[in-house]
N, CA, C and O atoms as CSV, one atom per row, in Angstrom:
chain,resi,resn,atom,element,x,y,z
A,1,MET,N,N,29.377,56.377,-54.606
A,1,MET,CA,C,29.823,55.796,-56.062
A,1,MET,C,C,29.336,54.499,-56.209
A,1,MET,O,O,29.616,53.534,-55.497
A,2,ALA,N,N,28.430,54.538,-57.383
A,2,ALA,CA,C,27.672,52.781,-57.502
A,2,ALA,C,C,28.369,52.165,-57.692
A,2,ALA,O,O,29.438,52.530,-58.182
A,3,GLU,N,N,28.089,50.921,-57.392
A,3,GLU,CA,C,29.115,49.567,-57.518
A,3,GLU,C,C,28.075,48.693,-58.277
A,3,GLU,O,O,27.116,48.517,-57.525
A,4,GLU,N,N,27.866,47.989,-59.647
A,4,GLU,CA,C,27.938,47.237,-60.207
A,4,GLU,C,C,27.870,45.773,-59.940
A,4,GLU,O,O,28.906,45.323,-60.429
A,5,ILE,N,N,27.365,45.055,-59.555
A,5,ILE,CA,C,27.109,43.520,-59.694
A,5,ILE,C,C,26.533,42.975,-60.581
A,5,ILE,O,O,25.424,43.295,-61.006
A,6,ARG,N,N,27.640,41.537,-61.203
A,6,ARG,CA,C,26.956,41.018,-62.413
A,6,ARG,C,C,27.174,39.803,-62.135
A,6,ARG,O,O,27.694,39.311,-61.134
A,7,ALA,N,N,26.765,39.335,-63.041
A,7,ALA,CA,C,27.257,37.789,-62.803
A,7,ALA,C,C,28.179,36.868,-63.822
A,7,ALA,O,O,27.985,36.725,-65.029
A,8,GLU,N,N,29.294,36.245,-62.980
A,8,GLU,CA,C,30.371,35.607,-63.571
A,8,GLU,C,C,30.138,34.133,-64.448
A,8,GLU,O,O,30.901,33.354,-65.020
A,9,MET,N,N,28.363,34.210,-64.183
A,9,MET,CA,C,28.641,32.747,-65.042
A,9,MET,C,C,26.828,32.465,-65.843
A,9,MET,O,O,25.912,33.274,-65.691
A,10,VAL,N,N,26.746,31.574,-66.392
A,10,VAL,CA,C,25.663,31.082,-66.608
A,10,VAL,C,C,24.452,30.262,-65.447
A,10,VAL,O,O,24.758,29.137,-65.051
A,11,ALA,N,N,23.382,30.766,-65.056
A,11,ALA,CA,C,23.259,30.030,-63.833
A,11,ALA,C,C,21.294,30.722,-64.018
A,11,ALA,O,O,20.863,31.394,-64.955
A,12,ASN,N,N,20.609,30.297,-62.933
A,12,ASN,CA,C,19.484,30.311,-62.556
A,12,ASN,C,C,19.494,31.588,-61.313
A,12,ASN,O,O,20.276,31.989,-60.451
A,13,VAL,N,N,18.604,31.806,-61.639
A,13,VAL,CA,C,18.253,33.292,-59.794
A,13,VAL,C,C,17.793,32.253,-59.505
A,13,VAL,O,O,16.924,31.621,-60.104
A,14,TRP,N,N,18.625,31.861,-58.072
A,14,TRP,CA,C,17.814,30.627,-57.005
A,14,TRP,C,C,16.522,30.760,-55.973
A,14,TRP,O,O,15.438,30.236,-55.714
A,15,LYS,N,N,17.645,32.124,-55.462
A,15,LYS,CA,C,17.094,32.779,-54.247
A,15,LYS,C,C,17.142,34.124,-54.286
A,15,LYS,O,O,18.192,34.498,-54.809
A,16,ILE,N,N,16.161,35.353,-53.815
A,16,ILE,CA,C,16.791,36.763,-53.898
A,16,ILE,C,C,17.151,36.063,-51.966
A,16,ILE,O,O,16.906,34.978,-51.439
A,17,VAL,N,N,17.684,37.098,-51.547
A,17,VAL,CA,C,18.248,37.208,-50.227
A,17,VAL,C,C,18.012,38.518,-49.276
A,17,VAL,O,O,17.470,38.594,-48.173
A,18,ALA,N,N,18.637,39.562,-50.130
A,18,ALA,CA,C,18.688,41.182,-49.881
A,18,ALA,C,C,17.296,41.985,-50.505
A,18,ALA,O,O,16.678,41.127,-51.136
A,19,GLY,N,N,16.821,42.838,-50.548
A,19,GLY,CA,C,15.799,43.679,-51.341
A,19,GLY,C,C,16.417,45.377,-51.105
A,19,GLY,O,O,17.159,45.933,-50.294
A,20,VAL,N,N,15.445,45.873,-52.600
A,20,VAL,CA,C,15.774,46.800,-52.305
A,20,VAL,C,C,15.841,48.139,-51.532
A,20,VAL,O,O,14.733,48.308,-51.025
A,21,GLY,N,N,16.818,49.343,-51.174
A,21,GLY,CA,C,16.514,49.643,-49.923
A,21,GLY,C,C,17.238,49.256,-48.734
A,21,GLY,O,O,17.528,49.885,-47.717
A,22,ASP,N,N,17.520,47.756,-49.202
A,22,ASP,CA,C,18.239,47.013,-47.392
A,22,ASP,C,C,19.697,48.063,-47.521
A,22,ASP,O,O,20.250,48.691,-48.424
A,23,THR,N,N,19.923,47.823,-46.044
A,23,THR,CA,C,21.827,48.250,-45.884
A,23,THR,C,C,22.575,47.090,-45.687
A,23,THR,O,O,22.362,46.303,-44.765
A,24,VAL,N,N,23.592,46.943,-46.671
A,24,VAL,CA,C,24.421,45.931,-46.821
A,24,VAL,C,C,25.612,46.161,-46.502
A,24,VAL,O,O,25.761,47.365,-46.289
A,25,ALA,N,N,26.756,45.434,-46.334
A,25,ALA,CA,C,28.224,45.344,-45.943
A,25,ALA,C,C,28.936,44.375,-46.348
A,25,ALA,O,O,28.554,43.267,-45.973
A,26,GLU,N,N,29.977,44.423,-47.083
A,26,GLU,CA,C,30.877,44.112,-47.823
A,26,GLU,C,C,30.884,42.162,-47.625
A,26,GLU,O,O,31.733,41.754,-46.832
A,27,GLY,N,N,30.231,41.367,-48.126
A,27,GLY,CA,C,30.711,39.854,-47.819
A,27,GLY,C,C,29.039,39.515,-47.864
A,27,GLY,O,O,28.492,38.475,-48.231
A,28,ASP,N,N,28.378,40.883,-47.312
A,28,ASP,CA,C,26.660,40.028,-47.562
A,28,ASP,C,C,26.022,39.062,-48.849
A,28,ASP,O,O,26.022,39.540,-49.983
A,29,THR,N,N,25.485,37.690,-48.606
A,29,THR,CA,C,24.985,37.963,-49.764
A,29,THR,C,C,23.461,38.162,-50.310
A,29,THR,O,O,22.537,37.926,-49.531
A,30,LEU,N,N,23.202,38.570,-51.570
A,30,LEU,CA,C,22.657,39.095,-51.959
A,30,LEU,C,C,21.649,38.261,-52.655
A,30,LEU,O,O,20.454,38.488,-52.468
A,31,VAL,N,N,22.003,37.408,-53.364
A,31,VAL,CA,C,21.403,36.539,-54.246
A,31,VAL,C,C,21.823,35.468,-54.477
A,31,VAL,O,O,22.854,35.415,-55.147
A,32,ILE,N,N,21.337,34.494,-54.120
A,32,ILE,CA,C,21.997,33.260,-55.096
A,32,ILE,C,C,21.384,32.337,-55.750
A,32,ILE,O,O,20.226,31.926,-55.695
A,33,LEU,N,N,23.175,31.764,-57.009
A,33,LEU,CA,C,22.469,31.674,-57.997
A,33,LEU,C,C,22.522,30.189,-57.886
A,33,LEU,O,O,22.705,29.715,-56.765
A,34,GLU,N,N,22.328,29.077,-59.328
A,34,GLU,CA,C,22.078,27.869,-58.979
A,34,GLU,C,C,22.978,27.243,-60.381
A,34,GLU,O,O,22.926,28.170,-61.189
A,35,SER,N,N,23.509,26.470,-60.806
A,35,SER,CA,C,23.678,26.169,-61.998
A,35,SER,C,C,24.755,24.763,-61.668
A,35,SER,O,O,25.689,24.721,-60.868
A,36,MET,N,N,24.305,23.798,-62.484
A,36,MET,CA,C,24.503,22.327,-62.393
A,36,MET,C,C,24.367,22.100,-60.920
A,36,MET,O,O,25.301,22.159,-60.120
A,37,LYS,N,N,23.453,21.906,-60.712
A,37,LYS,CA,C,23.111,21.820,-58.989
A,37,LYS,C,C,23.609,22.332,-58.070
A,37,LYS,O,O,22.724,22.487,-57.228
A,38,MET,N,N,24.551,22.708,-57.711
A,38,MET,CA,C,25.448,24.016,-57.213
A,38,MET,C,C,24.881,25.040,-56.904
A,38,MET,O,O,24.626,25.696,-57.914
A,39,GLU,N,N,24.348,25.800,-55.433
A,39,GLU,CA,C,24.511,26.384,-55.449
A,39,GLU,C,C,25.765,27.965,-55.069
A,39,GLU,O,O,26.820,27.846,-54.446
A,40,ILE,N,N,25.452,28.734,-55.407
A,40,ILE,CA,C,26.239,29.957,-55.762
A,40,ILE,C,C,25.886,31.375,-55.398
A,40,ILE,O,O,25.052,31.959,-56.090
A,41,PRO,N,N,26.569,32.111,-54.152
A,41,PRO,CA,C,26.005,33.192,-53.664
A,41,PRO,C,C,26.987,34.329,-54.172
A,41,PRO,O,O,28.217,34.314,-54.121
A,42,VAL,N,N,26.222,35.239,-54.634
A,42,VAL,CA,C,26.616,36.770,-54.603
A,42,VAL,C,C,26.736,37.430,-54.260
A,42,VAL,O,O,25.672,38.026,-54.095
A,43,LEU,N,N,27.682,38.015,-53.854
A,43,LEU,CA,C,28.054,38.389,-52.406
A,43,LEU,C,C,28.254,40.604,-52.590
A,43,LEU,O,O,28.609,41.275,-53.559
A,44,ALA,N,N,27.933,40.920,-51.534
A,44,ALA,CA,C,28.430,42.932,-51.793
A,44,ALA,C,C,29.980,42.372,-51.890
A,44,ALA,O,O,30.653,41.444,-51.443
A,45,GLU,N,N,30.109,43.406,-52.670
A,45,GLU,CA,C,31.552,44.191,-52.752
A,45,GLU,C,C,31.856,45.198,-51.918
A,45,GLU,O,O,32.981,45.452,-51.487
A,46,SER,N,N,30.993,45.695,-51.719
A,46,SER,CA,C,31.282,47.158,-50.524
A,46,SER,C,C,30.084,47.404,-49.721
A,46,SER,O,O,28.984,47.030,-50.129
A,47,ASP,N,N,30.307,48.330,-48.012
A,47,ASP,CA,C,29.189,48.510,-48.046
A,47,ASP,C,C,28.392,49.432,-49.102
A,47,ASP,O,O,28.732,49.833,-50.215
A,48,GLY,N,N,26.949,49.668,-48.195
A,48,GLY,CA,C,26.372,50.482,-48.857
A,48,GLY,C,C,24.930,50.039,-49.127
A,48,GLY,O,O,24.808,48.833,-48.916
A,49,THR,N,N,23.859,50.604,-49.506
A,49,THR,CA,C,22.844,50.249,-49.670
A,49,THR,C,C,22.153,50.042,-51.218
A,49,THR,O,O,22.517,50.757,-52.151
A,50,LEU,N,N,20.907,48.770,-51.416
A,50,LEU,CA,C,20.879,47.780,-52.567
A,50,LEU,C,C,20.286,49.006,-53.151
A,50,LEU,O,O,19.311,49.133,-52.410
A,51,ASP,N,N,20.231,49.910,-53.918
A,51,ASP,CA,C,19.472,50.461,-55.035
A,51,ASP,C,C,18.930,49.960,-55.747
A,51,ASP,O,O,17.782,50.392,-55.839
A,52,GLN,N,N,19.248,48.885,-56.629
A,52,GLN,CA,C,18.875,48.189,-57.946
A,52,GLN,C,C,19.154,46.889,-57.871
A,52,GLN,O,O,20.320,46.496,-57.829
A,53,LEU,N,N,18.132,46.086,-57.846
A,53,LEU,CA,C,17.716,44.469,-57.877
A,53,LEU,C,C,17.817,44.301,-59.235
A,53,LEU,O,O,17.453,45.432,-59.554
A,54,ALA,N,N,18.040,43.737,-60.298
A,54,ALA,CA,C,17.712,43.158,-61.654
A,54,ALA,C,C,17.627,42.136,-62.112
A,54,ALA,O,O,17.932,41.835,-63.266
A,55,VAL,N,N,17.220,41.474,-61.322
A,55,VAL,CA,C,16.854,40.182,-61.392
A,55,VAL,C,C,15.316,39.902,-60.735
A,55,VAL,O,O,14.557,40.723,-60.219
A,56,HIS,N,N,15.126,38.395,-60.948
A,56,HIS,CA,C,13.817,38.004,-60.308
A,56,HIS,C,C,13.876,36.615,-60.132
A,56,HIS,O,O,14.279,36.143,-61.195
A,57,GLU,N,N,13.605,35.444,-59.046
A,57,GLU,CA,C,13.828,34.752,-58.916
A,57,GLU,C,C,13.218,33.755,-60.052
A,57,GLU,O,O,12.060,33.920,-60.434
A,58,GLY,N,N,13.997,32.765,-60.551
A,58,GLY,CA,C,13.433,31.934,-61.535
A,58,GLY,C,C,14.334,32.775,-63.009
A,58,GLY,O,O,14.383,32.273,-64.132
A,59,ASP,N,N,14.935,34.047,-62.637
A,59,ASP,CA,C,15.530,34.520,-64.273
A,59,ASP,C,C,16.480,33.983,-64.152
A,59,ASP,O,O,17.067,33.868,-63.076
A,60,VAL,N,N,17.020,33.329,-65.695
A,60,VAL,CA,C,18.431,33.101,-66.218
A,60,VAL,C,C,19.040,33.932,-66.491
A,60,VAL,O,O,18.715,34.751,-67.351
A,61,VAL,N,N,20.194,33.960,-65.776
A,61,VAL,CA,C,21.511,35.033,-66.283
A,61,VAL,C,C,22.424,34.531,-67.140
A,61,VAL,O,O,22.474,33.314,-67.315
A,62,GLN,N,N,23.386,35.499,-67.881
A,62,GLN,CA,C,23.804,35.079,-68.383
A,62,GLN,C,C,25.007,35.661,-67.767
A,62,GLN,O,O,24.761,36.230,-66.704
A,63,GLU,N,N,26.738,35.683,-68.288
A,63,GLU,CA,C,27.862,35.960,-67.764
A,63,GLU,C,C,27.905,37.580,-68.521
A,63,GLU,O,O,27.990,38.046,-69.657
A,64,GLY,N,N,27.793,38.049,-67.165
A,64,GLY,CA,C,28.165,39.801,-67.584
A,64,GLY,C,C,26.922,40.718,-66.605
A,64,GLY,O,O,27.081,41.650,-65.817
A,65,ASP,N,N,25.600,39.956,-67.077
A,65,ASP,CA,C,24.505,40.468,-66.599
A,65,ASP,C,C,24.241,40.938,-65.450
A,65,ASP,O,O,24.585,40.318,-64.444
A,66,LEU,N,N,23.525,42.224,-65.370
A,66,LEU,CA,C,23.747,42.954,-64.345
A,66,LEU,C,C,22.616,41.841,-62.843
A,66,LEU,O,O,21.721,41.034,-63.094
A,67,ILE,N,N,23.036,42.169,-61.704
A,67,ILE,CA,C,22.749,41.173,-60.917
A,67,ILE,C,C,22.018,42.783,-60.117
A,67,ILE,O,O,20.961,43.242,-60.549
A,68,ALA,N,N,22.880,43.547,-58.796
A,68,ALA,CA,C,22.508,44.889,-58.324
A,68,ALA,C,C,23.286,45.358,-58.334
A,68,ALA,O,O,24.436,45.042,-58.639
A,69,VAL,N,N,22.606,46.739,-57.807
A,69,VAL,CA,C,23.582,48.018,-57.774
A,69,VAL,C,C,23.400,48.178,-56.354
A,69,VAL,O,O,22.312,48.101,-55.784
A,70,ILE,N,N,24.729,48.449,-55.699
A,70,ILE,CA,C,24.954,49.237,-54.193
A,70,ILE,C,C,25.464,50.596,-54.775
A,70,ILE,O,O,26.275,50.973,-55.622
A,71,GLY,N,N,24.365,51.266,-53.679
A,71,GLY,CA,C,25.069,52.929,-53.651
A,71,GLY,C,C,25.664,53.194,-52.485
A,71,GLY,O,O,26.197,54.288,-52.299
């Protein structure tokens, strides 16, 4: 079953850490967001393969926006 990872706040996508097709484990950092000079890691919530990455470095995400899908 696919798991959607969504933004928890308005932020800039500062750095992409994992790529589509990568195997990830629960707790692995997928993306690093930046908000108010703070770096916020977006973590995998389960083990699997990164099937989709819906953001690019420099994008601005809103609360609830899709960041990634883990299959």
